[in-house]
C-alpha positions as CSV (number, residue, x, y, z in Angstrom):
1,X,99.5,82.3,89.4
2,X,97.6,82.7,92.8
3,X,95.3,79.8,93.6
4,X,92.4,79.9,96.1
5,X,93.5,77.1,98.3
6,X,91.6,76.3,101.5
7,X,94.6,77.7,103.8
8,X,94.5,81.0,102.1
9,X,93.4,83.7,104.4
10,X,91.5,86.3,102.8
11,X,90.5,89.8,104.3
12,X,87.8,91.9,103.1
13,X,87.9,95.6,103.7
14,X,84.2,96.5,104.7
15,X,84.6,100.1,104.1
16,X,85.1,101.5,100.5
17,X,88.3,103.1,99.4
18,X,89.5,105.1,96.7
19,X,89.9,102.8,93.6
20,X,92.9,105.1,92.0
21,X,95.2,103.9,94.8
22,X,98.0,101.5,93.5
23,X,100.3,99.5,95.0
24,X,101.6,101.9,97.9
25,X,98.3,103.1,98.9
26,X,96.8,99.4,98.9
27,X,99.7,98.2,100.9
28,X,99.2,100.9,103.5
29,X,95.5,99.9,103.8
30,X,96.7,96.2,104.0
31,X,99.0,96.9,106.9
32,X,96.2,98.8,108.9
33,X,93.9,95.4,108.5
34,X,96.1,92.7,109.6
35,X,99.0,92.3,112.2
36,X,101.6,91.4,109.5
37,X,99.9,93.3,106.6
38,X,100.7,92.4,103.6
39,X,103.6,90.2,104.4
40,X,101.2,87.7,106.3
41,X,100.5,86.1,102.9
42,X,96.7,86.9,102.9
43,X,94.6,88.2,100.1
44,X,93.2,91.6,100.7
45,X,90.1,92.8,99.1
46,X,88.8,96.6,98.5
47,X,85.8,97.9,96.9
48,X,84.5,101.6,96.1
49,X,81.5,103.3,97.3
50,X,79.3,102.2,94.6
51,X,80.5,98.4,94.9
52,X,80.8,98.1,91.2
53,X,84.8,97.8,91.3
54,X,87.0,95.5,93.6
55,X,91.1,95.4,93.8
56,X,92.5,92.4,95.2
57,X,96.1,92.8,96.6
58,X,98.4,89.8,97.2
59,X,102.0,89.5,98.1
60,X,103.7,86.1,96.7
61,X,107.2,86.6,98.2
62,X,108.5,87.8,95.0
63,X,106.4,90.7,94.7
64,X,102.9,92.4,95.0
65,X,100.1,91.5,92.6
66,X,97.1,93.4,92.1
67,X,93.8,92.3,90.5
68,X,91.1,94.7,89.5
69,X,87.6,94.0,88.2
70,X,84.9,96.7,87.0
71,X,81.4,95.2,86.7
72,X,79.7,96.6,83.5
73,X,76.1,96.1,85.2
74,X,75.3,95.7,88.9
75,X,77.0,95.7,92.0
76,X,79.0,93.4,94.4
77,X,77.0,92.2,97.4
78,X,79.5,93.4,99.5
79,X,79.2,92.2,103.2
80,X,78.5,94.5,105.9
81,X,80.0,95.1,109.5
82,X,78.6,92.9,112.0
83,X,80.2,94.6,115.0
84,X,80.8,98.5,115.8
85,X,83.9,99.7,114.2
86,X,84.8,96.8,112.5
87,X,87.2,97.4,109.6
88,X,87.6,94.0,108.0
89,X,85.9,90.3,108.0
90,X,87.8,87.2,107.0
91,X,86.0,85.3,104.1
92,X,86.7,81.6,103.1
93,X,87.9,80.9,99.5
94,X,84.1,79.6,98.8
95,X,82.6,82.7,100.1
96,X,85.0,84.6,97.9
97,X,83.9,82.6,94.7
98,X,80.3,83.1,95.4
99,X,81.0,86.8,95.8
100,X,82.7,87.0,92.4
101,X,80.0,84.7,90.8
102,X,77.3,87.4,91.9
103,X,75.6,85.6,94.7
104,X,74.1,87.8,97.3
105,X,76.1,86.7,100.6
106,X,73.4,87.9,102.9
107,X,70.5,85.7,101.4
108,X,72.1,83.1,99.1
109,X,70.4,84.3,95.9
110,X,72.1,85.3,92.5
111,X,72.3,89.1,91.9
112,X,69.9,90.6,89.1
113,X,73.0,91.5,86.7
114,X,74.5,88.0,86.9
115,X,73.4,85.5,84.4
116,X,75.0,82.6,83.0
117,X,74.8,81.8,79.2
């Protein structure tokens, strides 16, 4: 099982990608985003145009892991590029948890679709 430790590097791809991509397609995208690509030991995150799905890709030195999620309601608050031609940003594990928990990273508020029971 992969843990989100403080030393884990997390690369978030800013441009939407085709969610039909599998291992090889996502590995090629990861290789474009980081110098050592997937073998760098980082977690790579990708989303679709509507921002209601994501895929996470991770190499644990024994194989490639893919985590996928589709939201039933709402969208992820996917960050935007802050510089021209920027392809990725680096997230902290805390920011990743906020993204998954439905917090809008731009202004620190909960997205309307997210409610805790």
